[in-house]
Structures are given as C-alpha cells and as structure tokens.
DODRENKOL-634114 format. One record per residue (C-alpha): residue number from 0; chain; x, y, z. Coordinates in Angstrom, 1 decimal, decimal comma. Last residue first. Layout:
% DODRENKOL-634114
  drenza  zado       x       y       z
     NUM     A       X       Y       Z
...
This chain:
% DODRENKOL-634114
  drenza  zado       x       y       z
     154     A    84,9   -37,6    10,6
     153     A    84,6   -39,3     7,3
     152     A    81,6   -41,7     7,0
     151     A    82,3   -45,4     7,0
     150     A    80,8   -47,3     4,1
     149     A    78,4   -50,1     5,2
     148     A    79,6   -53,7     5,2
     147     A    80,7   -53,5     8,8
     146     A    77,2   -52,3     9,7
     145     A    75,6   -55,4     8,2
     144     A    78,1   -57,7     9,8
     143     A    77,7   -56,0    13,2
     142     A    73,9   -56,4    12,9
     141     A    74,4   -60,1    12,2
     140     A    76,5   -60,4    15,4
     139     A    73,7   -58,9    17,5
     138     A    74,1   -56,0    20,0
     137     A    72,7   -53,0    18,1
     136     A    69,6   -54,6    16,6
     135     A    68,5   -52,9    13,3
     134     A    69,9   -55,3    10,7
     133     A    69,2   -58,2    13,0
     132     A    65,5   -57,5    12,9
     131     A    65,4   -57,7     9,1
     130     A    67,5   -60,8     8,9
     129     A    65,4   -62,5    11,5
     128     A    62,0   -61,8     9,9
     127     A    59,7   -59,7    12,2
     126     A    59,6   -56,8     9,8
     125     A    58,3   -59,1     7,1
     124     A    55,5   -60,3     9,3
     123     A    54,6   -56,8    10,1
     122     A    54,6   -55,8     6,4
     121     A    52,3   -58,7     5,6
     120     A    49,9   -57,8     8,4
     119     A    49,8   -54,2     7,2
     118     A    49,2   -55,2     3,6
     117     A    46,4   -57,5     4,6
     116     A    44,8   -54,7     6,7
     115     A    45,1   -52,2     3,8
     114     A    43,6   -54,7     1,4
     113     A    40,8   -55,7     3,7
     112     A    39,5   -52,2     4,2
     111     A    36,4   -52,8     6,3
     110     A    33,6   -50,2     6,6
     109     A    31,1   -51,8     9,0
     108     A    32,1   -49,7    12,1
     107     A    33,9   -52,8    13,5
     106     A    36,0   -53,1    10,3
     105     A    36,9   -49,4    10,4
     104     A    38,1   -49,8    14,0
     103     A    40,1   -52,9    13,0
     102     A    41,7   -50,9    10,1
     101     A    42,5   -48,1    12,5
     100     A    44,2   -50,5    14,8
      99     A    46,1   -52,1    11,9
      98     A    47,3   -48,7    10,8
      97     A    48,4   -47,7    14,3
      96     A    50,2   -51,0    14,7
      95     A    51,8   -50,6    11,3
      94     A    53,0   -47,1    12,4
      93     A    54,5   -48,5    15,7
      92     A    56,2   -51,3    13,8
      91     A    57,7   -48,9    11,3
      90     A    58,8   -46,5    14,0
      89     A    60,6   -49,3    15,9
      88     A    62,3   -50,6    12,7
      87     A    63,4   -47,1    11,8
      86     A    65,1   -46,4    15,1
      85     A    68,6   -47,4    14,0
      84     A    68,5   -46,0    10,5
      83     A    69,2   -48,6     7,9
      82     A    68,9   -46,2     4,9
      81     A    66,1   -48,4     3,4
      80     A    64,4   -48,6     6,8
      79     A    64,6   -44,9     7,2
      78     A    63,1   -44,4     3,8
      77     A    60,3   -46,7     4,8
      76     A    59,8   -44,7     8,1
      75     A    59,5   -41,4     6,2
      74     A    57,0   -43,0     3,7
      73     A    55,0   -44,4     6,5
      72     A    55,0   -41,0     8,3
      71     A    53,6   -39,2     5,3
      70     A    51,0   -41,9     4,9
      69     A    49,9   -41,5     8,5
      68     A    49,6   -37,8     7,9
      67     A    47,3   -38,3     4,9
      66     A    45,2   -40,8     6,8
      65     A    45,0   -38,4     9,8
      64     A    43,9   -35,6     7,5
      63     A    41,2   -37,9     6,1
      62     A    39,8   -38,5     9,6
      61     A    40,2   -34,9    10,9
      60     A    38,3   -33,5     8,0
      59     A    35,6   -36,1     8,2
      58     A    35,1   -35,5    12,0
      57     A    35,1   -31,7    11,4
      56     A    32,5   -32,1     8,8
      55     A    30,4   -34,3    11,0
      54     A    30,7   -31,9    13,9
      53     A    29,1   -29,0    12,0
      52     A    31,5   -26,3    10,7
      51     A    31,9   -22,7    11,9
      50     A    33,8   -20,7     9,3
      49     A    31,5   -17,6     9,6
      48     A    28,5   -19,3     8,0
      47     A    28,6   -23,0     6,9
      46     A    28,3   -23,6     3,2
      45     A    32,0   -23,5     2,4
      44     A    33,0   -25,9     5,2
      43     A    30,2   -28,3     4,3
      42     A    30,9   -28,3     0,6
      41     A    34,6   -29,0     1,3
      40     A    34,0   -31,7     3,8
      39     A    30,6   -33,3     2,9
      38     A    31,5   -32,8    -0,8
      37     A    34,3   -35,4    -0,5
      36     A    36,4   -35,4    -3,7
      35     A    39,3   -33,4    -2,4
      34     A    39,7   -35,2     1,0
      33     A    38,8   -38,5    -0,6
      32     A    41,6   -38,2    -3,2
      31     A    44,0   -36,7    -0,7
      30     A    43,5   -39,6     1,7
      29     A    43,7   -42,2    -1,0
      28     A    46,9   -40,7    -2,4
      27     A    48,5   -40,3     1,0
      26     A    47,6   -43,9     1,8
      25     A    49,0   -45,1    -1,5
      24     A    52,3   -43,2    -1,0
      23     A    52,6   -44,7     2,5
      22     A    52,0   -48,2     1,4
      21     A    54,5   -47,8    -1,4
      20     A    57,1   -46,5     1,0
      19     A    56,5   -49,3     3,4
      18     A    56,6   -51,9     0,6
      17     A    60,0   -50,5    -0,5
      16     A    61,4   -50,7     3,0
      15     A    60,0   -54,2     3,5
      14     A    61,6   -55,4     0,3
      13     A    65,0   -53,7     0,9
      12     A    65,1   -54,9     4,5
      11     A    64,3   -58,5     3,4
      10     A    67,1   -58,4     0,8
       9     A    69,7   -57,6     3,5
       8     A    71,3   -54,3     3,0
       7     A    74,9   -53,8     2,0
       6     A    75,7   -50,2     1,2
       5     A    77,6   -49,8    -2,1
       4     A    80,9   -48,1    -1,6
       3     A    81,3   -44,6    -2,9
       2     A    84,7   -43,7    -4,3
       1     A    86,3   -40,5    -3,1
       0     A    87,0   -37,9    -5,7
C-alpha cells in the first residue's frame, strides 16, 4: 500500500480556504432559510392561478436562488483553494467581487449586510497575501516550493 504524503499548504491558504467554505455554507443556509420562510415567494406562487406569478414573486425567487447558487460556488472555490487547484484563486477573487458588488447594491437599496461585506473584504485581503498568491502562481519560486512539497501522482 503506497504511503500518502501530507500536502504542504501555506497557513494562509488553509485559513482563506476554510473561511471561503464557511462563507459559502452560511450563504446557502441564509438563502435556504429565507427561501423557505418567505411567504411572498411560496405563498405568492401557490396563490397565483395557472402558475403565473407576479413580478415581485419572480424577483424574490431569483434573488434568493442567486444567494444559494453563490454559496454553492463559494464552497466549491474554497475546496479548490484547499486542494491548491490552479484556477481556484481566480475563481475565489471573482466570487468575492460578485459578493461585494451584491453587498454594495443592497447597501444602496437601504438593506446593508455589514457582516457579509466585512467577511468579503477580509477574504479578499487574505487572498492578496504573498504566500497565498505564490501558491497559485505558476512562474514563481514560492509556487515551485509548494508544488515540490506535494505528493506526485502516479502516471
């Protein structure tokens, strides 16, 4: 039985990967909670004849579905960060940008979510740390060190 070598990940990558997964799970939970508990959505769909829904119900449904989908992608990107996948850093930054843009839009509509915005800013700052970036850059010496410490897969 081949012996498994422990993958060397910089501590910053582990921290930001775990925060990413937690943020995604939290967003999915909040989205599911509001989706299920929101009478405007479920009550609106059930009360409308022949499956046609008023625009406010469709808007609510799309909004909370987007939150749930964003959470799913955050979890996937967090797992990619923890597994040191090459494109995980780019996806993580893009998803944080989407989340921060949605947070800014909510702020401008008068429904700010300061905790989600603060978490997004903290994760972006952690993603921009040198050791985290180096783990995902193909041409850097630090990236070569991280990859050299990883177990080689059999061909």
